[in-house]
C-alpha positions in Angstrom: 30.7 13.0 -48.5 30.9 9.4 -49.5 34.2 9.5 -51.3 36.8 12.2 -51.8 39.5 10.6 -53.9 43.2 11.4 -54.0 44.0 14.5 -55.9 46.8 14.7 -58.5 50.2 14.8 -56.9 50.0 11.7 -54.8 52.8 9.5 -56.1 51.5 6.2 -57.5 54.2 4.3 -55.7 53.6 5.9 -52.3 53.2 3.5 -49.4 49.5 3.0 -48.5 47.8 3.7 -45.2 44.3 3.1 -44.0 42.7 4.9 -41.0 39.6 3.4 -39.5 37.6 6.1 -37.7 37.0 9.7 -38.7 37.0 11.4 -35.3 39.6 14.0 -34.4 42.3 11.4 -33.7 41.6 9.7 -37.0 41.7 12.9 -39.0 45.0 14.0 -37.3 46.5 10.6 -37.9 45.5 10.8 -41.6 47.1 14.3 -41.9 50.3 13.2 -40.3 50.5 10.1 -42.6 49.9 12.3 -45.7 52.6 14.7 -44.6 54.9 11.7 -44.2 54.2 10.7 -47.8 51.6 8.0 -47.5 48.6 7.5 -49.8 45.9 7.6 -47.1 42.3 6.4 -47.0 40.0 7.2 -44.0 36.9 5.1 -43.3 34.2 6.6 -41.1 31.0 4.6 -40.1 28.8 7.7 -39.7 28.0 10.4 -42.3 29.8 13.2 -40.4 33.4 13.7 -39.5 34.9 14.7 -36.2 33.4 12.3 -33.7 32.5 14.1 -30.5 33.6 17.4 -32.0 30.3 17.8 -33.8 27.9 20.6 -34.8 24.2 21.2 -35.1 22.1 24.1 -36.1 19.7 25.4 -33.5 17.6 28.6 -34.1 19.8 29.3 -37.2 23.0 29.2 -35.1 25.7 26.6 -35.9 26.7 25.4 -32.5 29.0 22.8 -31.1 27.1 19.6 -30.3 30.0 18.1 -28.5 33.3 19.5 -27.3 33.2 23.3 -27.2 36.6 24.2 -25.8 40.1 22.8 -25.2 42.5 22.8 -22.3 45.4 25.1 -22.5 47.7 23.0 -20.3 49.6 22.2 -23.5 50.0 24.1 -26.8 48.9 21.0 -28.8 45.5 22.3 -30.0 46.6 25.8 -30.5 49.6 24.6 -32.6 47.3 22.5 -34.7 44.9 25.4 -35.2 47.8 27.5 -36.3 48.9 24.8 -38.8 45.4 24.9 -40.2 45.2 28.6 -40.5 43.0 29.1 -37.5 45.4 30.8 -35.1 43.5 34.2 -35.3 40.3 32.4 -34.3 41.5 31.2 -31.0 39.6 32.9 -28.2 39.5 32.9 -24.4 36.2 32.6 -22.6 34.6 35.5 -20.9 36.5 36.1 -17.6 33.3 35.8 -15.5 34.2 32.3 -14.3 32.1 29.3 -13.4 30.0 28.4 -10.3 29.2 25.3 -8.4 25.8 24.3 -7.0 26.1 22.8 -3.6 23.4 21.4 -1.3 23.4 24.6 0.7 23.5 26.9 -2.3 25.6 28.2 -5.2 29.2 29.3 -4.8 31.8 30.7 -7.2 34.5 28.1 -8.2 38.0 29.0 -7.1 40.0 31.2 -9.5 42.7 28.6 -9.7 42.1 24.9 -9.6 42.6 21.6 -11.5 39.6 19.3 -11.5 38.3 21.6 -8.7 41.4 21.0 -6.5 42.3 24.5 -5.2 45.8 25.9 -5.4 45.1 28.0 -2.3 42.8 26.6 0.4 42.6 30.1 1.9 41.4 31.8 -1.2 38.2 33.7 -0.4 36.1 31.7 -2.9 37.5 28.4 -1.6 36.7 29.3 2.0 33.1 30.2 1.1 32.7 26.7 -0.3 34.7 24.8 2.3 34.1 26.8 5.5 36.8 27.4 8.0 37.1 23.7 9.1 37.4 22.6 5.5 40.0 25.2 4.6 42.0 24.2 7.7 41.9 20.5 6.7 42.9 21.3 3.1 45.8 23.4 4.2 47.3 20.3 6.0 48.4 19.3 2.5 51.4 21.6 2.6 52.9 19.8 5.6 52.2 16.2 4.5 55.1 14.2 3.0 55.2 14.3 -0.8 54.8 10.5 -0.7 51.2 10.8 0.6 49.0 10.0 -2.5 52.0 9.4 -4.8 53.6 6.2 -3.5 51.1 3.7 -4.9 51.3 2.7 -8.5 47.7 3.7 -9.1 45.2 5.8 -7.3 41.8 7.4 -7.9 41.1 11.1 -7.9 39.1 10.9 -4.7 41.7 8.9 -2.9 44.4 11.5 -3.7 42.2 14.5 -2.8 40.8 12.9 0.4 44.3 11.9 1.6 45.8 15.3 1.0 43.0 17.8 1.4 40.1 16.1 3.0 36.4 15.2 2.4 35.0 18.7 2.0 37.3 19.5 -0.9 36.4 16.3 -2.5 32.6 16.7 -2.1 32.2 20.4 -2.6 34.8 21.2 -5.3 36.2 18.1 -7.0 33.1 15.9 -7.4 31.1 18.6 -9.2 34.0 19.4 -11.6 34.8 15.7 -12.3 31.2 14.9 -12.8 30.7 17.8 -15.2 33.9 17.1 -17.2 34.2 13.3 -17.1 30.7 12.2 -16.3 31.9 9.9 -13.5 32.4 9.7 -9.8 36.0 10.7 -8.8 36.4 7.5 -6.9 36.3 5.6 -10.1 38.8 7.6 -12.1 42.5 7.1 -12.4 44.1 10.4 -11.5 47.1 9.8 -13.8 44.7 9.6 -16.8 42.4 12.5 -16.0 45.0 14.9 -14.5 48.3 13.8 -16.1 51.4 15.1 -14.3 49.6 16.0 -11.1 51.1 13.4 -8.9 54.5 14.1 -10.4 53.9 17.7 -9.5 53.4 16.8 -5.9 56.8 15.1 -5.8 58.4 18.1 -7.5 56.7 20.9 -5.6 56.0 19.3 -2.3 52.2 19.5 -2.1 49.0 19.0 -4.1 48.2 22.7 -3.9 51.6 23.7 -5.3 51.3 21.1 -8.1 47.9 22.6 -9.0 49.3 26.1 -8.9 52.1 25.1 -11.3 49.7 23.5 -13.8 47.4 26.5 -13.7 50.3 28.9 -14.2 51.3 27.1 -17.3 47.8 27.1 -18.6 47.2 30.8 -17.8 50.5 31.6 -19.6 49.0 30.1 -22.8 46.1 32.5 -22.5 48.3 35.5 -21.6 45.6 36.9 -19.3 44.5 36.3 -15.7 42.3 33.2 -15.5 39.3 32.5 -13.4 37.7 29.2 -12.7 36.7 27.4 -15.8 39.0 29.6 -18.0 42.1 27.3 -18.2 40.5 26.6 -21.6 40.2 28.3 -24.9 37.9 27.9 -27.9 37.6 28.9 -31.6 35.5 31.7 -32.9 32.8 29.8 -34.8 33.0 26.8 -32.5 35.4 23.9 -32.1 33.6 22.2 -35.0 35.5 24.6 -37.3 38.6 22.7 -36.4 37.1 19.6 -38.0 36.0 21.4 -41.1 39.6 22.8 -41.5 41.1 19.3 -41.0 38.8 17.7 -43.6 39.6 20.5 -46.1 43.3 20.1 -45.4 43.1 16.4 -46.0 41.3 16.9 -49.3 44.1 19.2 -50.4 46.6 16.6 -49.5 45.0 13.9 -51.6 43.5 11.9 -48.7 40.6 9.7 -49.7 37.7 10.3 -47.3 34.9 7.8 -47.1 31.8 8.2 -44.8 29.1 5.6 -44.2 31.6 2.8 -44.2 31.9 0.8 -41.0 34.9 -1.6 -40.7 33.7 -5.1 -40.0 36.9 -7.1 -39.8 40.6 -6.7 -39.9 43.2 -9.3 -41.1 46.9 -9.1 -41.0 48.4 -10.0 -44.4 52.0 -10.7 -45.5 52.0 -7.2 -47.2 50.2 -5.3 -44.4 46.5 -5.2 -43.5 43.2 -5.9 -45.1 40.0 -4.4 -43.8 36.5 -5.5 -44.7 33.9 -2.7 -44.7 30.5 -2.4 -46.3 31.0 -5.3 -48.6 34.3 -4.0 -49.9 37.9 -4.7 -48.9 40.7 -2.2 -48.4 44.4 -3.2 -48.4 47.1 -1.0 -47.0 50.6 -1.4 -45.7 49.9 0.5 -42.6 46.8 0.5 -40.4 45.7 3.1 -37.9 42.7 2.3 -35.7 41.1 5.4 -34.3 37.9 4.1 -32.6 36.7 4.1 -29.0 38.2 1.5 -26.8 35.7 -1.3 -26.9 35.2 -0.9 -30.7 39.0 -0.9 -31.3 39.6 -4.0 -29.3 36.6 -5.7 -31.0 38.0 -5.0 -34.4 41.5 -6.1 -33.6 41.1 -9.0 -31.3 40.8 -11.6 -34.0 44.3 -10.7 -35.2 45.6 -9.8 -31.7 43.8 -12.1 -29.2 46.0 -10.6 -26.4 43.9 -7.5 -26.6 40.6 -9.2 -25.5 41.4 -9.1 -21.8 42.4 -5.5 -22.1 39.0 -4.3 -23.4 38.1 -1.1 -21.4 34.6 -0.4 -20.1 32.5 1.8 -22.3 32.0 5.4 -21.5 28.8 6.7 -20.0 25.8 7.9 -22.1 25.8 11.7 -22.0 22.8 13.7 -23.2 23.2 17.3 -24.0 20.1 19.5 -24.2 20.7 22.8 -26.0 18.1 25.6 -25.5 18.1 28.9 -27.5 16.0 31.3 -25.5 14.8 34.9 -25.9 15.4 35.9 -22.3 17.0 39.3 -21.7 17.0 38.6 -18.0 20.0 36.4 -18.5 22.1 39.3 -19.9 23.6 39.8 -16.5 25.3 36.4 -16.5 23.8 35.3 -13.1 26.1 32.3 -12.9 29.0 33.4 -14.9 29.9 31.1 -17.8 28.0 28.2 -16.3 27.5 26.1 -13.2 28.5 22.6 -12.1 26.3 20.5 -9.8 27.5 18.6 -6.8 26.2 15.0 -7.0 24.5 15.3 -3.6 22.5 18.4 -4.5 18.8 17.6 -4.2 16.3 18.5 -6.9 18.7 19.0 -9.9 19.0 16.3 -12.5 21.7 18.0 -14.7 25.4 17.6 -13.9 26.3 20.9 -15.5 24.9 23.9 -17.3 27.0 25.9 -19.7 25.7 29.5 -20.4 27.3 29.5 -23.9 26.5 33.1 -24.8 27.9 34.2 -21.5 31.0 32.1 -22.0 31.8 33.1 -25.6 31.5 36.7 -26.7 31.5 35.8 -30.4 28.5 33.6 -29.9 26.7 36.3 -28.0 27.3 38.6 -30.9 25.9 36.1 -33.4 22.9 35.3 -31.2 21.9 38.9 -30.9 20.4 41.1 -28.0 18.5 39.2 -25.4 19.1 35.8 -27.0 20.9 33.1 -25.0 22.3 29.7 -25.6 22.1 27.3 -22.7 23.5 23.7 -22.7 22.6 21.3 -20.0 24.4 17.9 -19.6 22.9 14.7 -18.2 24.5 11.4 -17.4 27.1 10.4 -14.8 28.9 7.1 -14.3 28.5 6.1 -10.6 29.7 2.5 -10.9 33.0 1.2 -12.2 31.2 -1.7 -14.0 29.1 0.7 -15.9 25.6 -0.7 -15.3 22.6 0.4 -17.4 22.5 4.0 -18.5 19.4 5.9 -17.6 17.8 7.0 -20.9 15.2 9.8 -21.0 13.2 10.6 -24.1 13.6 14.1 -25.7 10.5 15.6 -24.1 11.5 14.4 -20.6 14.9 15.8 -21.1 13.4 19.2 -22.2 11.2 19.3 -19.2 14.2 18.5 -16.9 16.3 21.1 -18.6 13.7 23.9 -18.2 13.3 23.0 -14.5 17.0 22.7 -13.9 17.9 25.9 -15.8 15.4 27.9 -13.8 16.7 26.6 -10.5 20.4 27.0 -11.4 20.2 30.4 -13.1 17.7 31.9 -10.7 15.8 33.2 -13.7 12.6 31.3 -14.7 13.0 29.6 -18.1 9.8 28.4 -19.6 8.7 26.8 -22.9 7.4 30.2 -24.1 11.0 31.5 -23.9 12.3 28.9 -26.2 13.2 29.9 -29.8 14.5 26.4 -30.6 16.0 23.4 -28.9 17.8 20.1 -29.6 19.0 17.0 -27.8 22.3 15.2 -28.7 23.3 11.9 -27.2 26.9 10.8 -27.0 27.3 7.1 -26.2 30.8 6.3 -25.1 32.3 9.6 -26.3 33.9 10.2 -23.0 36.5 7.4 -22.4 36.0 5.8 -19.0 39.5 6.1 -17.4 38.9 3.7 -14.4 41.6 3.2 -11.8 44.3 1.1 -13.4 43.5 2.4 -16.9 47.0 3.9 -17.4 48.5 0.4 -16.9 46.0 -1.0 -19.3 47.0 1.6 -21.9 50.6 0.7 -21.5 49.8 -3.0 -22.1 47.7 -2.2 -25.1 50.5 -0.1 -26.6 53.0 -2.8 -25.9 50.9 -5.4 -27.7 50.3 -3.1 -30.7 54.0 -2.0 -30.9 54.9 -5.7 -31.5 52.9 -5.8 -34.7 54.4 -4.3 -37.8 52.4 -1.5 -39.5 49.8 -0.9 -36.7 49.0 2.2 -34.7 46.0 2.6 -32.3 45.0 6.1 -31.2 42.1 7.9 -29.6 40.9 9.3 -26.3 40.7 6.0 -24.5 44.5 5.8 -24.8 45.4 9.5 -24.7 43.0 10.6 -22.0 39.9 12.8 -22.1 40.0 16.2 -23.9 41.3 17.6 -27.2 44.6 18.6 -25.7 45.4 15.0 -24.8 44.1 13.5 -28.0 45.9 15.9 -30.3 49.3 15.7 -28.5 49.1 11.9 -28.2 48.0 11.2 -31.8 50.8 13.4 -33.2 53.3 11.6 -30.9 52.2 8.2 -32.0 52.2 9.1 -35.7 55.7 10.7 -35.3 56.9 7.2 -34.4 55.3 5.9 -37.6 57.2 8.5 -39.6 60.5 7.5 -38.2 59.8 3.8 -38.5 58.8 4.1 -42.2 61.2 6.8 -43.3 63.3 4.2 -45.0 60.5 3.1 -47.2 59.5 6.6 -48.4 
């Protein structure tokens, strides 16, 4: 879809807005601007919309190639789905729960946790993972002063967990979850970015466990059913990619001009607004929204805003997803629930996580048919704050690793002869790398951008990982635009 031009009904004298980047944040920004009365154009460098909320067809099934669920800690995504007419397609995962592969064997993840941090160290599933000594150490959390882990301006996930609950919680529960979700070592990640509100919850409720319990209660309430580990999320029947399709359709109905295959090369501030050079053409608009990943956003804006240069974030890790569609009725029993996360120190396993998609989503199991299963294995984990070189395996090497890992993790042999179809999707930098101190960097970026008339910058690198964070933050940022520009409408 190279150009979908404005439909009749857009006032010819409407203020103009240009959105650079057609990921979810860019599409939401465009919708909010259109609702506010702007004539909007969206430029996307690739030929597909949605960014990391992508899709691909494997064995005749349209599957998510990126994000396949959203956190229910806030109503942001559910509300957006409702606005787009998708409320009746919101589904909870199968209640089987997720597992974790530890060096000494697999364990069920605790029923209640945030980033693997347990709400109750004495829960039976927690004790099986931690042992008696580990549970005892974790329970010390309830007697520690609320200032432990919350008094410093910034702290990492591992520093907070180690201080309050100890090493075994960190290594056996938190590291696998953080590695699976954020593709990074918990020692590198800013806890305020990847678990917003958690440290404030400690101050409010008196302990880390109580803060986790409060967040889980709020998330479970959104699902209105008891939640097991891995189920503080929801999805859409048909896949999360249907959210992107609905957004694009809605934008077309609102007269938004959508242009793919058009990479923005340069941005210049003009007396009347902004001018963007892209693909040999220039686009002028009174308001500009940059909805790119962090390094790309800074690279595009730093000529006009040199103060941003020193605030450039590190790129996210390269994540490779191997999707296997297999004819293997032996997996009907869901041997590892909805999937399994892998502790970094586990020998012999290259994957950081395996999602048993047909065990997780009943609608997908119905579409796949009897005995057919969709497995998705994830590879790539940031171990150094500086990034370093990503380890890149070719498709055949990834397939071989996926078959070996799936067989070991699921305890059911998965061979090439079982494969109906398979695919590899690589996401470079799709997961923002929220290093320690990143929250302060975000505040500085927003302060710089707020001082420039007609500019907004949105995206996961500012909002935090996950659709819930991106949707809520993008709407909040564009609400400010609506109030600022109301007088001109």
